[in-house]
All heavy atoms as an XYZ file, in Angstrom:
867
protein
N     -15.505      1.470     -4.715
C     -15.296      2.508     -3.764
C     -14.704      3.728     -4.480
O     -13.492      3.840     -4.656
C     -14.368      1.987     -2.667
C     -14.206      2.883     -1.515
S     -13.228      2.039     -0.263
C     -14.036      2.626      1.164
N     -15.558      4.626     -4.922
C     -15.103      5.784     -5.697
C     -14.072      6.658     -4.997
O     -13.200      7.211     -5.645
C     -16.387      6.565     -5.952
C     -17.460      5.531     -5.907
C     -17.011      4.542     -4.879
N     -14.139      6.769     -3.672
C     -13.153      7.610     -2.973
C     -11.747      7.048     -3.108
O     -10.786      7.792     -3.102
C     -13.529      7.743     -1.499
C     -14.624      8.733     -1.286
C     -14.595      9.220      0.135
C     -15.582     10.340      0.210
N     -15.199     11.394      1.068
N     -11.621      5.753     -3.214
C     -10.308      5.124     -3.318
C      -9.852      5.045     -4.773
O      -8.727      5.393     -5.105
C     -10.314      3.718     -2.685
C      -9.019      2.983     -2.960
C     -10.560      3.815     -1.186
N     -10.732      4.603     -5.658
C     -10.344      4.350     -7.045
C     -10.647      5.494     -8.000
O     -10.080      5.555     -9.083
C     -11.024      3.077     -7.564
C     -10.532      1.843     -6.886
C     -11.263      1.252     -5.874
C      -9.326      1.286     -7.231
C     -10.811      0.121     -5.235
C      -8.851      0.152     -6.604
C      -9.601     -0.428     -5.594
N     -11.577      6.392     -7.632
C     -11.893      7.535     -8.490
C     -12.279      7.116     -9.891
O     -13.103      6.228    -10.089
N     -11.639      7.707    -10.879
C     -11.928      7.417    -12.281
C     -10.970      6.397    -12.896
O     -10.944      6.231    -14.113
C     -11.892      8.712    -13.102
C     -13.077      9.590    -12.806
O     -14.207      9.123    -12.695
N     -12.826     10.876    -12.654
N     -10.203      5.714    -12.066
C      -9.281      4.700    -12.572
C     -10.063      3.613    -13.301
O     -11.052      3.106    -12.784
C      -8.504      4.057    -11.400
O      -7.785      5.076    -10.722
C      -7.554      2.986    -11.885
N      -9.618      3.245    -14.481
C     -10.286      2.192    -15.250
C     -10.047      0.844    -14.585
O      -8.910      0.421    -14.406
C      -9.780      2.168    -16.700
O     -10.099      3.418    -17.316
C     -10.415      1.031    -17.483
N     -11.150      0.178    -14.236
C     -11.079     -1.138    -13.615
C     -11.466     -2.245    -14.587
O     -10.965     -3.359    -14.498
C     -11.986     -1.187    -12.383
C     -11.692     -0.125    -11.311
C     -12.754     -0.159    -10.225
C     -10.309     -0.318    -10.741
N     -12.388     -1.925    -15.493
C     -12.862     -2.896    -16.477
C     -13.021     -2.183    -17.822
O     -13.494     -1.048    -17.880
C     -14.219     -3.517    -16.062
C     -14.750     -4.463    -17.128
C     -14.095     -4.233    -14.728
N     -12.628     -2.870    -18.889
C     -12.819     -2.374    -20.247
C     -13.670     -3.394    -20.984
O     -13.425     -4.596    -20.893
C     -11.473     -2.205    -20.994
C     -11.694     -1.817    -22.443
C     -10.591     -1.186    -20.283
N     -14.684     -2.912    -21.704
C     -15.493     -3.793    -22.542
C     -15.399     -3.313    -23.984
O     -15.926     -2.252    -24.328
C     -16.962     -3.789    -22.099
O     -17.745     -4.506    -23.034
N     -14.717     -4.096    -24.808
C     -14.623     -3.743    -26.222
C     -15.984     -3.909    -26.900
O     -16.334     -3.129    -27.780
C     -13.545     -4.594    -26.892
C     -12.164     -4.278    -26.348
C     -11.093     -5.247    -26.799
O     -11.375     -6.349    -27.287
N      -9.836     -4.860    -26.603
N     -16.746     -4.884    -26.459
C     -18.075     -5.126    -27.033
C     -19.002     -3.931    -26.816
O     -19.765     -3.553    -27.701
C     -18.688     -6.374    -26.420
C     -20.054     -6.703    -26.967
C     -20.585     -7.958    -26.322
N     -21.658     -8.522    -27.082
C     -22.184     -9.689    -26.827
N     -21.721    -10.439    -25.844
N     -23.171    -10.143    -27.553
N     -18.961     -3.347    -25.622
C     -19.819     -2.205    -25.295
C     -19.138     -0.871    -25.598
O     -19.740      0.176    -25.441
C     -20.212     -2.243    -23.814
C     -21.084     -3.394    -23.459
N     -20.568     -4.589    -23.004
C     -22.420     -3.546    -23.503
C     -21.566     -5.430    -22.773
N     -22.695     -4.825    -23.067
N     -17.870     -0.937    -26.002
C     -17.077      0.262    -26.276
C     -17.096      1.199    -25.061
O     -17.342      2.394    -25.187
C     -17.566      0.976    -27.539
C     -16.560      1.991    -28.032
O     -15.361      1.836    -27.828
N     -17.040      3.043    -28.669
N     -16.847      0.601    -23.862
C     -16.888      1.368    -22.617
C     -15.737      0.982    -21.705
O     -15.236     -0.136    -21.756
C     -18.190      1.094    -21.852
C     -19.406      1.711    -22.448
C     -20.534      1.724    -21.403
N     -21.687      2.395    -21.954
C     -22.807      1.801    -22.317
N     -22.952      0.508    -22.158
N     -23.802      2.495    -22.806
N     -15.392      1.930    -20.863
C     -14.519      1.645    -19.740
C     -15.332      1.888    -18.477
O     -16.233      2.726    -18.460
C     -13.263      2.540    -19.727
O     -13.662      3.904    -19.615
C     -12.439      2.339    -20.980
N     -15.024      1.144    -17.445
C     -15.767      1.246    -16.190
C     -14.802      1.573    -15.061
O     -13.735      0.974    -14.956
C     -16.484     -0.064    -15.865
C     -17.397     -0.545    -16.966
C     -16.922     -1.408    -17.944
C     -18.726     -0.138    -17.019
C     -17.757     -1.853    -18.956
C     -19.569     -0.585    -18.020
C     -19.077     -1.434    -18.996
O     -19.896     -1.883    -19.990
N     -15.202      2.498    -14.229
C     -14.441      2.846    -13.034
C     -15.351      2.594    -11.833
O     -16.502      2.176    -11.984
C     -14.025      4.317    -13.084
O     -15.155      5.157    -12.904
N     -14.853      2.888    -10.653
C     -15.679      2.747     -9.454
C     -16.864      3.699     -9.495
O     -17.872      3.474     -8.828
C     -14.839      3.001     -8.210
N     -16.761      4.740    -10.308
C     -17.850      5.711    -10.420
C     -18.922      5.281    -11.422
O     -19.945      5.930    -11.532
C     -17.295      7.081    -10.797
C     -16.442      7.681     -9.687
C     -15.969      9.058    -10.039
C     -15.198      9.655     -8.871
N     -14.792     11.030     -9.144
N     -18.688      4.189    -12.136
C     -19.666      3.750    -13.141
C     -20.148      2.323    -12.890
O     -20.478      1.596    -13.827
C     -19.079      3.879    -14.547
O     -17.904      3.120    -14.681
N     -20.216      1.935    -11.647
C     -20.629      0.573    -11.296
C     -22.060      0.294    -11.757
O     -22.359     -0.803    -12.228
C     -20.471      0.310     -9.782
C     -21.124     -1.000     -9.376
C     -19.001      0.313     -9.404
N     -22.957      1.264    -11.647
C     -24.337      1.010    -12.053
C     -24.416      0.711    -13.554
O     -25.170     -0.177    -13.959
C     -25.269      2.182    -11.684
O     -24.773      3.386    -12.248
C     -25.373      2.333    -10.180
N     -23.642      1.406    -14.362
C     -23.605      1.111    -15.799
C     -23.043     -0.281    -16.035
O     -23.542     -1.045    -16.855
C     -22.773      2.151    -16.544
C     -22.726      1.917    -18.043
C     -24.070      2.111    -18.708
O     -24.661      3.169    -18.576
N     -24.555      1.107    -19.409
N     -22.003     -0.634    -15.303
C     -21.402     -1.959    -15.409
C     -22.421     -3.046    -15.071
O     -22.553     -4.029    -15.793
C     -20.178     -2.051    -14.495
C     -19.569     -3.420    -14.434
C     -18.834     -3.918    -15.488
C     -19.729     -4.220    -13.307
C     -18.270     -5.190    -15.438
C     -19.165     -5.483    -13.239
C     -18.435     -5.966    -14.304
N     -23.152     -2.859    -13.973
C     -24.159     -3.847    -13.583
C     -25.216     -4.021    -14.676
O     -25.631     -5.145    -14.970
C     -24.815     -3.454    -12.258
C     -23.902     -3.530    -11.034
C     -24.591     -2.916     -9.822
C     -23.464     -4.945    -10.747
N     -25.642     -2.931    -15.259
C     -26.597     -3.022    -16.369
C     -26.001     -3.762    -17.559
O     -26.647     -4.624    -18.155
C     -27.059     -1.621    -16.796
C     -28.142     -1.086    -15.910
O     -29.112     -1.764    -15.614
N     -27.981      0.150    -15.467
N     -24.755     -3.437    -17.900
C     -24.133     -4.030    -19.081
C     -23.821     -5.517    -18.916
O     -23.770     -6.247    -19.905
C     -22.865     -3.267    -19.452
C     -23.159     -1.892    -20.043
O     -24.341     -1.597    -20.333
O     -22.209     -1.112    -20.217
N     -23.635     -5.985    -17.688
C     -23.401     -7.425    -17.503
C     -24.729     -8.182    -17.364
O     -24.741     -9.381    -17.147
C     -22.481     -7.731    -16.298
C     -23.113     -7.307    -14.973
C     -21.110     -7.121    -16.501
C     -22.359     -7.798    -13.736
N     -25.843     -7.451    -17.472
C     -27.150     -8.097    -17.403
C     -27.676     -8.266    -15.994
O     -28.528     -9.119    -15.743
N     -27.190     -7.461    -15.051
C     -27.632     -7.567    -13.671
C     -28.277     -6.258    -13.210
O     -27.892     -5.656    -12.207
C     -26.453     -7.946    -12.770
C     -26.847     -8.285    -11.357
C     -27.837     -9.221    -11.082
C     -26.210     -7.682    -10.298
C     -28.194     -9.525     -9.775
C     -26.552     -7.980     -8.984
C     -27.555     -8.900     -8.723
N     -29.296     -5.841    -13.954
C     -30.010     -4.603    -13.629
C     -30.655     -4.674    -12.247
O     -30.798     -3.647    -11.572
C     -31.061     -4.302    -14.693
N     -31.014     -5.884    -11.794
C     -31.611     -6.036    -10.461
C     -30.621     -5.668     -9.351
O     -31.024     -5.414     -8.219
C     -32.091     -7.470    -10.236
C     -33.330     -7.804    -11.044
O     -33.983     -6.868    -11.557
O     -33.642     -9.002    -11.166
N     -29.355     -5.633     -9.663
C     -28.353     -5.288     -8.662
C     -28.108     -3.800     -8.517
O     -27.453     -3.366     -7.568
N     -28.644     -2.993     -9.429
C     -28.367     -1.552     -9.406
C     -28.922     -0.893     -8.152
O     -28.204     -0.175     -7.445
C     -28.899     -0.864    -10.677
C     -28.829      0.648    -10.546
C     -28.128     -1.342    -11.896
N     -30.170     -1.109     -7.844
C     -30.764     -0.433     -6.683
C     -30.166     -0.910     -5.364
O     -29.850     -0.084     -4.503
C     -32.289     -0.568     -6.677
C     -32.960      0.365     -5.683
C     -32.511      1.827     -5.781
O     -32.320      2.347     -6.893
O     -32.324      2.453     -4.712
N     -29.970     -2.210     -5.154
C     -29.276     -2.618     -3.927
C     -27.874     -2.011     -3.815
O     -27.446     -1.634     -2.734
C     -29.216     -4.141     -4.030
C     -30.373     -4.499     -4.882
C     -30.495     -3.377     -5.880
N     -27.175     -1.907     -4.950
C     -25.854     -1.279     -4.928
C     -25.968      0.181     -4.482
O     -25.239      0.620     -3.596
C     -25.181     -1.356     -6.298
C     -23.916     -0.545     -6.363
C     -22.739     -1.022     -5.800
C     -23.904      0.722     -6.935
C     -21.581     -0.272     -5.816
C     -22.751      1.487     -6.956
C     -21.601      0.984     -6.402
O     -20.457      1.743     -6.407
N     -26.867      0.915     -5.110
C     -27.047      2.332     -4.758
C     -27.470      2.513     -3.305
O     -27.013      3.426     -2.626
C     -28.097      2.974     -5.659
C     -27.602      3.299     -7.025
C     -28.673      4.064     -7.789
N     -28.257      4.270     -9.157
C     -29.063      4.296    -10.194
N     -30.363      4.150    -10.020
N     -28.597      4.486    -11.402
N     -28.349      1.643     -2.835
C     -28.908      1.805     -1.489
C     -27.982      1.301     -0.385
O     -27.936      1.894      0.689
C     -30.251      1.075     -1.401
N     -27.244      0.233     -0.649
C     -26.477     -0.395      0.428
C     -24.971     -0.318      0.272
O     -24.255     -0.077      1.240
C     -26.873     -1.867      0.548
C     -28.299     -2.029      0.999
C     -28.630     -3.494      1.203
N     -29.909     -3.744      0.544
C     -30.231     -4.853     -0.055
N     -29.390     -5.840     -0.096
N     -31.407     -4.994     -0.612
N     -24.476     -0.568     -0.920
C     -23.028     -0.663     -1.110
C     -22.385      0.711     -1.297
O     -21.374      1.023     -0.673
C     -22.683     -1.577     -2.306
C     -23.323     -2.951     -2.139
C     -21.181     -1.677     -2.491
C     -22.959     -3.671     -0.866
N     -22.956      1.536     -2.164
C     -22.400      2.870     -2.432
C     -22.182      3.666     -1.144
O     -21.094      4.222     -0.946
C     -23.303      3.631     -3.402
C     -22.824      5.014     -3.719
C     -23.066      6.148     -3.006
C     -21.999      5.413     -4.800
N     -22.453      7.224     -3.581
C     -21.792      6.797     -4.691
C     -21.419      4.719     -5.860
C     -21.030      7.509     -5.603
C     -20.665      5.447     -6.765
C     -20.473      6.813     -6.634
N     -23.175      3.733     -0.237
C     -22.968      4.520      0.990
C     -21.800      4.015      1.849
O     -21.141      4.807      2.525
C     -24.286      4.376      1.750
C     -25.291      4.060      0.708
C     -24.561      3.249     -0.324
N     -21.533      2.721      1.818
C     -20.415      2.180      2.598
C     -19.070      2.697      2.092
O     -18.133      2.875      2.871
C     -20.409      0.646      2.544
C     -21.578     -0.061      3.210
C     -21.495     -1.559      2.942
C     -21.599      0.221      4.700
N     -18.973      2.923      0.814
C     -17.724      3.395      0.223
C     -17.548      4.893      0.253
O     -16.463      5.403     -0.005
N     -18.591      5.615      0.558
C     -18.504      7.071      0.586
C     -17.749      7.585      1.802
O     -17.140      8.634      1.763
C     -19.908      7.681      0.554
C     -20.507      7.684     -0.825
C     -19.670      8.469     -1.819
O     -19.606      9.705     -1.702
O     -19.059      7.835     -2.700
N     -17.822      6.864      2.888
C     -17.155      7.271      4.111
C     -16.380      6.081      4.652
O     -16.900      4.982      4.734
C     -18.191      7.727      5.174
C     -17.501      8.098      6.463
C     -19.020      8.877      4.653
N     -15.147      6.321      4.985
C     -14.348      5.288      5.636
C     -14.115      5.782      7.061
O     -13.165      6.510      7.337
C     -13.021      5.077      4.899
C     -12.151      3.925      5.356
C     -12.909      2.600      5.305
C     -10.897      3.835      4.521
N     -15.041      5.442      7.968
C     -14.960      6.001      9.320
C     -13.700      5.558     10.062
O     -13.236      4.431      9.909
C     -16.214      5.479     10.015
C     -16.710      4.358      9.192
C     -16.138      4.498      7.820
N     -13.193      6.471     10.835
C     -12.022      6.169     11.658
C     -12.430      5.194     12.756
O     -13.490      5.353     13.361
C     -11.490      7.450     12.278
C     -11.081      8.475     11.251
C     -10.899      9.862     11.844
O     -11.079     10.036     13.064
O     -10.581     10.767     11.076
N     -11.596      4.212     13.050
C     -11.962      3.252     14.090
C     -11.792      3.791     15.509
O     -12.310      3.212     16.455
C     -11.022      2.078     13.837
C      -9.864      2.666     13.131
C     -10.400      3.816     12.328
N     -11.066      4.894     15.672
C     -10.915      5.480     17.001
C      -9.905      4.763     17.884
O      -9.920      4.913     19.098
N      -9.055      3.977     17.286
C      -7.976      3.305     18.019
C      -6.759      3.296     17.106
O      -6.898      3.436     15.887
C      -8.375      1.878     18.400
C      -8.624      0.975     17.220
S      -9.070     -0.702     17.658
C     -10.641     -0.453     18.427
N      -5.567      3.174     17.659
C      -4.371      3.157     16.809
C      -4.437      2.030     15.772
O      -4.889      0.923     16.075
C      -3.230      2.916     17.799
C      -3.760      3.404     19.104
C      -5.238      3.103     19.078
N      -3.987      2.345     14.572
C      -4.007      1.384     13.469
C      -2.617      1.332     12.843
O      -1.993      2.370     12.606
C      -5.040      1.799     12.394
C      -4.943      0.907     11.172
C      -6.446      1.779     12.958
N      -2.148      0.131     12.583
C      -0.900     -0.060     11.863
C      -1.243     -0.641     10.498
O      -1.928     -1.656     10.409
C       0.039     -1.027     12.615
O       0.310     -0.478     13.903
C       1.336     -1.240     11.858
N      -0.783      0.022      9.461
C      -1.045     -0.443      8.091
C       0.245     -1.003      7.515
O       1.247     -0.300      7.430
C      -1.542      0.714      7.222
S      -3.100      1.420      7.766
N       0.216     -2.258      7.137
C       1.349     -2.895      6.475
C       1.019     -3.001      5.002
O      -0.011     -3.576      4.639
C       1.608     -4.287      7.051
C       1.922     -4.339      8.544
C       2.040     -5.783      8.999
C       3.183     -3.564      8.857
N       1.865     -2.459      4.170
C       1.612     -2.421      2.737
C       2.764     -3.108      2.027
O       3.924     -2.745      2.223
C       1.470     -0.954      2.252
C       1.290     -0.895      0.753
C       0.319     -0.264      2.964
N       2.411     -4.106      1.226
C       3.430     -4.828      0.483
C       3.416     -4.455     -0.982
O       2.384     -4.073     -1.533
N       4.558     -4.547     -1.617
C       4.668     -4.317     -3.052
C       5.657     -5.327     -3.618
O       6.243     -6.117     -2.887
C       5.143     -2.882     -3.372
O       6.420     -2.681     -2.765
C       4.165     -1.837     -2.876
N       5.823     -5.291     -4.920
C       6.798     -6.161     -5.563
C       6.215     -7.440     -6.126
O       6.954     -8.287     -6.613
N       4.896     -7.582     -6.072
C       4.243     -8.784     -6.593
C       3.156     -8.353     -7.569
O       2.348     -7.472     -7.263
C       3.622     -9.621     -5.453
C       2.967    -10.873     -5.999
C       4.658     -9.964     -4.401
N       3.129     -8.959     -8.742
C       2.074     -8.642     -9.707
C       0.711     -8.913     -9.104
O       0.474     -9.985     -8.534
C       2.223     -9.477    -10.984
C       3.355     -8.988    -11.870
O       3.835     -7.855    -11.652
O       3.747     -9.728    -12.790
N      -0.180     -7.936     -9.217
C      -1.529     -8.043     -8.667
C      -2.509     -7.495     -9.691
O      -2.283     -6.433    -10.271
C      -1.645     -7.235     -7.355
O      -0.606     -7.652     -6.472
C      -2.986     -7.449     -6.687
N      -3.602     -8.191     -9.893
C      -4.594     -7.776    -10.873
C      -5.134     -6.381    -10.539
O      -5.511     -6.119     -9.407
C      -5.749     -8.777    -10.906
C      -6.807     -8.434    -11.917
S      -8.101     -9.691    -12.107
C      -8.520    -10.073    -10.432
N      -5.136     -5.511    -11.543
C      -5.666     -4.161    -11.357
C      -6.846     -3.859    -12.264
O      -7.699     -3.063    -11.909
C      -4.568     -3.124    -11.557
C      -3.560     -3.153    -10.431
C      -2.730     -1.900    -10.336
O      -2.740     -1.079    -11.277
O      -2.066     -1.743     -9.309
N      -6.883     -4.470    -13.443
C      -8.038     -4.251    -14.321
C      -8.184     -5.417    -15.291
O      -7.248     -6.192    -15.503
C      -7.922     -2.925    -15.081
O      -6.834     -2.938    -15.965
N      -9.387     -5.521    -15.849
C      -9.714     -6.589    -16.795
C     -10.197     -5.985    -18.100
O     -10.938     -4.997    -18.089
C     -10.819     -7.479    -16.227
C     -10.511     -8.195    -14.918
C     -11.767     -8.851    -14.360
C      -9.422     -9.232    -15.125
N      -9.796     -6.593    -19.208
C     -10.247     -6.168    -20.528
C     -11.045     -7.318    -21.138
O     -10.549     -8.447    -21.232
C      -9.055     -5.808    -21.444
C      -9.551     -5.419    -22.834
C      -8.213     -4.696    -20.824
N     -12.288     -7.025    -21.517
C     -13.157     -8.008    -22.155
C     -13.281     -7.659    -23.622
O     -13.456     -6.489    -23.983
C     -14.539     -8.015    -21.485
C     -14.509     -8.552    -20.086
C     -14.196     -7.737    -19.016
C     -14.773     -9.892    -19.847
C     -14.150     -8.237    -17.726
C     -14.727    -10.397    -18.561
C     -14.415     -9.571    -17.492
N     -13.199     -8.670    -24.470
C     -13.218     -8.467    -25.917
C     -14.615     -8.428    -26.500
O     -15.612     -8.239    -25.800
N     -14.681     -8.656    -27.801
C     -15.947     -8.613    -28.530
C     -16.896     -9.721    -28.104
O     -18.092     -9.636    -28.346
C     -15.685     -8.701    -30.043
C     -14.974     -7.459    -30.561
O     -15.143     -6.372    -29.962
O     -14.236     -7.578    -31.566
N     -16.400    -10.755    -27.460
C     -17.247    -11.842    -26.974
C     -18.061    -11.471    -25.746
O     -18.917    -12.238    -25.317
N     -17.786    -10.328    -25.180
C     -18.551     -9.871    -24.022
C     -18.047    -10.453    -22.715
O     -17.027    -11.131    -22.650
N     -18.812    -10.196    -21.685
C     -18.412    -10.593    -20.336
C     -18.481    -12.105    -20.130
O     -17.703    -12.662    -19.371
C     -19.277     -9.875    -19.295
C     -19.064     -8.387    -19.304
C     -20.060     -7.533    -19.728
C     -17.860     -7.841    -18.895
C     -19.859     -6.166    -19.741
C     -17.647     -6.480    -18.903
C     -18.647     -5.628    -19.328
N     -19.402    -12.779    -20.806
C     -19.528    -14.228    -20.637
C     -18.315    -14.987    -21.168
O     -18.026    -16.092    -20.721
C     -20.791    -14.738    -21.324
C     -22.057    -14.292    -20.613
O     -21.992    -13.994    -19.402
O     -23.116    -14.232    -21.268
N     -17.600    -14.392    -22.116
C     -16.438    -15.050    -22.713
C     -15.202    -14.957    -21.819
O     -14.205    -15.629    -22.071
C     -16.134    -14.428    -24.073
N     -15.268    -14.160    -20.789
C     -14.113    -13.983    -19.913
C     -13.169    -12.927    -20.448
O     -13.260    -12.525    -21.606
N     -12.251    -12.468    -19.617
C     -11.339    -11.407    -20.048
C     -10.345    -11.888    -21.093
O      -9.891    -13.030    -21.051
C     -10.633    -10.987    -18.762
C     -10.771    -12.138    -17.840
C     -12.033    -12.863    -18.223
N     -10.021    -10.992    -22.018
C      -8.995    -11.288    -23.017
C      -7.636    -10.785    -22.543
O      -6.604    -11.156    -23.100
C      -9.333    -10.690    -24.399
C     -10.588    -11.328    -24.962
C      -9.474     -9.175    -24.337
N      -7.657     -9.938    -21.521
C      -6.406     -9.400    -20.989
C      -6.597     -9.038    -19.517
O      -7.641     -8.533    -19.121
C      -5.993     -8.152    -21.764
C      -4.704     -7.524    -21.299
C      -4.357     -6.296    -22.135
C      -3.075     -5.653    -21.621
N      -2.774     -4.414    -22.354
N      -5.581     -9.324    -18.739
C      -5.551     -8.917    -17.336
C      -4.380     -7.952    -17.190
O      -3.259     -8.260    -17.605
C      -5.366    -10.126    -16.393
C      -5.266     -9.665    -14.949
C      -6.510    -11.121    -16.564
N      -4.658     -6.787    -16.630
C      -3.613     -5.791    -16.416
C      -3.167     -5.887    -14.959
O      -3.991     -5.847    -14.048
C      -4.130     -4.366    -16.732
C      -3.049     -3.333    -16.469
C      -4.639     -4.284    -18.169
N      -1.861     -6.044    -14.778
C      -1.291     -6.199    -13.445
C      -0.537     -4.943    -13.030
O      -0.026     -4.209    -13.859
C      -0.341     -7.399    -13.403
C      -1.049     -8.715    -13.570
C      -1.218     -9.279    -14.821
C      -1.561     -9.383    -12.465
C      -1.879    -10.491    -14.976
C      -2.224    -10.595    -12.611
C      -2.377    -11.135    -13.876
O      -3.048    -12.324    -14.026
N      -0.476     -4.749    -11.713
C       0.304     -3.657    -11.152
C       1.246     -4.202    -10.100
O       1.205     -5.380     -9.751
N       2.098     -3.339     -9.588
C       3.080     -3.701     -8.578
C       2.451     -3.527     -7.203
O       2.404     -2.426     -6.668
C       4.316     -2.808     -8.724
C       5.362     -3.091     -7.658
O       5.287     -4.148     -7.015
O       6.250     -2.243     -7.476
N       1.945     -4.603     -6.645
C       1.230     -4.540     -5.383
C       1.690     -5.703     -4.499
O       2.836     -6.111     -4.579
C      -0.281     -4.577     -5.651
C      -0.701     -3.491     -6.652
O      -0.424     -2.319     -6.392
O      -1.293     -3.840     -7.692
N       0.768     -6.277     -3.709
C       1.179     -7.339     -2.780
C       0.779     -8.747     -3.213
O       0.970     -9.696     -2.480
C       0.666     -7.052     -1.369
C      -0.825     -7.303     -1.191
O      -1.526     -7.591     -2.185
O      -1.296     -7.206     -0.045
N       0.208     -8.889     -4.392
C      -0.182    -10.201     -4.880
C      -1.624    -10.563     -4.600
O      -2.164    -11.495     -5.181
N      -2.262     -9.855     -3.703
C      -3.659    -10.125     -3.357
C      -4.514     -8.877     -3.499
O      -5.554     -8.894     -4.128
C      -3.774    -10.653     -1.916
O      -2.981    -11.831     -1.786
C      -5.208    -10.986     -1.561
N      -4.078     -7.789     -2.884
C      -4.840     -6.539     -2.848
C      -4.050     -5.466     -3.579
O      -2.841     -5.325     -3.365
C      -5.097     -6.101     -1.384
C      -5.857     -4.796     -1.329
C      -5.844     -7.198     -0.630
N      -4.724     -4.701     -4.450
C      -3.991     -3.674     -5.183
C      -3.632     -2.499     -4.277
O      -4.209     -2.303     -3.214
C      -4.744     -3.233     -6.438
C      -6.050     -2.567     -6.129
O      -6.135     -1.714     -5.254
N      -7.083     -2.933     -6.851
N      -2.653     -1.734     -4.712
C      -2.095     -0.666     -3.889
C      -3.113      0.412     -3.535
O      -3.093      0.944     -2.422
C      -0.881     -0.046     -4.589
C       0.047      0.787     -3.732
C       0.548      0.017     -2.521
C       1.213      1.302     -4.551
N      -4.026      0.738     -4.444
C      -5.055      1.745     -4.134
C      -5.886      1.316     -2.934
O      -6.182      2.128     -2.049
C      -5.948      1.980     -5.348
N      -6.253      0.039     -2.868
C      -7.021     -0.465     -1.727
C      -6.189     -0.457     -0.453
O      -6.667     -0.098      0.618
C      -7.504     -1.890     -1.982
O      -8.459     -1.915     -3.006
N      -4.939     -0.862     -0.575
C      -4.065     -0.895      0.592
C      -3.848      0.497      1.177
O      -3.759      0.669      2.386
C      -2.714     -1.513      0.223
C      -2.723     -2.986     -0.158
C      -1.377     -3.391     -0.730
C      -3.068     -3.847      1.045
N      -3.770      1.489      0.304
C      -3.500      2.857      0.747
C      -4.763      3.621      1.133
O      -4.679      4.716      1.695
C      -2.756      3.620     -0.357
C      -1.379      3.055     -0.672
S      -0.243      3.088      0.726
C      -0.033      4.835      0.931
N      -5.940      3.076      0.859
C      -7.202      3.757      1.142
C      -7.333      4.273      2.561
O      -7.582      5.469      2.778
N      -7.159      3.425      3.573
C      -7.270      3.912      4.950
C      -6.212      4.960      5.302
O      -6.490      5.917      6.010
C      -7.083      2.653      5.801
C      -7.425      1.526      4.897
C      -7.020      1.968      3.522
N      -5.014      4.786      4.800
C      -3.949      5.744      5.092
C      -4.314      7.118      4.548
O      -4.196      8.134      5.243
C      -2.601      5.248      4.515
C      -2.189      3.948      5.214
C      -1.524      6.316      4.646
C      -1.046      3.220      4.555
N      -4.790      7.166      3.305
C      -5.194      8.447      2.710
C      -6.394      9.044      3.433
O      -6.470     10.244      3.643
C      -5.500      8.263      1.223
C      -4.282      8.043      0.387
C      -4.633      7.892     -1.075
C      -3.397      7.688     -1.913
N      -3.700      7.511     -3.332
N      -7.341      8.197      3.811
C      -8.565      8.692      4.441
C      -8.312      9.236      5.849
O      -8.967     10.188      6.268
C      -9.617      7.582      4.499
N      -7.384      8.642      6.577
C      -7.220      8.982      7.989
C      -5.969      9.790      8.301
O      -5.811     10.267      9.422
C      -7.187      7.719      8.827
C      -8.394      6.851      8.682
C      -9.660      7.232      8.321
C      -8.453      5.438      8.859
N     -10.498      6.155      8.273
C      -9.784      5.033      8.611
C      -7.514      4.486      9.225
C     -10.189      3.711      8.707
C      -7.930      3.166      9.318
C      -9.245      2.787      9.064
N      -5.071      9.955      7.362
C      -3.777     10.578      7.677
C      -3.879     12.027      8.136
O      -3.018     12.499      8.871
C      -2.823     10.461      6.497
O      -3.338     11.174      5.389
N      -4.916     12.749      7.724
C      -5.060     14.147      8.130
C      -5.854     14.329      9.418
O      -6.047     15.451      9.867
C      -5.717     14.958      7.014
C      -4.803     15.097      5.801
O      -3.577     15.023      5.975
O      -5.325     15.270      4.686
N      -6.331     13.245      9.977
C      -7.155     13.345     11.182
C      -6.304     13.362     12.444
O      -5.560     12.415     12.703
C      -8.129     12.165     11.251
O      -8.787     12.173     12.493
N      -6.430     14.426     13.246
C      -5.663     14.454     14.487
C      -6.144     13.419     15.507
O      -5.397     13.048     16.409
C      -5.880     15.875     15.004
C      -7.099     16.362     14.321
C      -7.218     15.616     13.035
N      -7.372     12.928     15.334
C      -7.927     11.976     16.301
C      -7.534     10.531     15.991
O      -7.676      9.659     16.840
C      -9.458     12.091     16.320
N      -7.034     10.284     14.774
C      -6.715      8.910     14.390
C      -5.207      8.699     14.360
O      -4.494      9.370     13.625
C      -7.312      8.578     13.023
C      -7.053      7.162     12.563
C      -7.612      6.140     13.532
O      -8.765      6.185     13.898
N      -6.778      5.198     13.963
N      -4.737      7.764     15.153
C      -3.308      7.428     15.182
C      -3.052      6.325     14.172
O      -3.676      5.262     14.228
C      -2.890      6.973     16.602
C      -1.432      6.544     16.606
C      -3.149      8.080     17.608
N      -2.135      6.598     13.251
C      -1.717      5.589     12.264
C      -0.296      5.193     12.548
O       0.551      5.996     12.844
C      -1.803      6.148     10.840
C      -3.183      6.312     10.253
C      -3.114      6.988      8.909
C      -3.865      4.967     10.120
């Protein structure tokens, strides 16, 4: 979801000498050997992340912090099949990272029609 994560590095591949963000998912899909997933991603998944529509009813967002939560993965020279050589953690809720938790708040906070 590029609107939420922007250019934040989510995956690093030392083998491919690349970093991947939400804006480079198609390159990531190609590099992991899943070129067949590029067009479905572009056609179906990308549009879902471009707009986070307001639900039109009051929403309460509970956001937790203080628990290590995975934020990015680093893959070594062995590639993606070898698994990550490093996991980078952030201060989040233990399940969902803070950028995801804050996504709806950022998207809807300026809307006079949406009560948060």
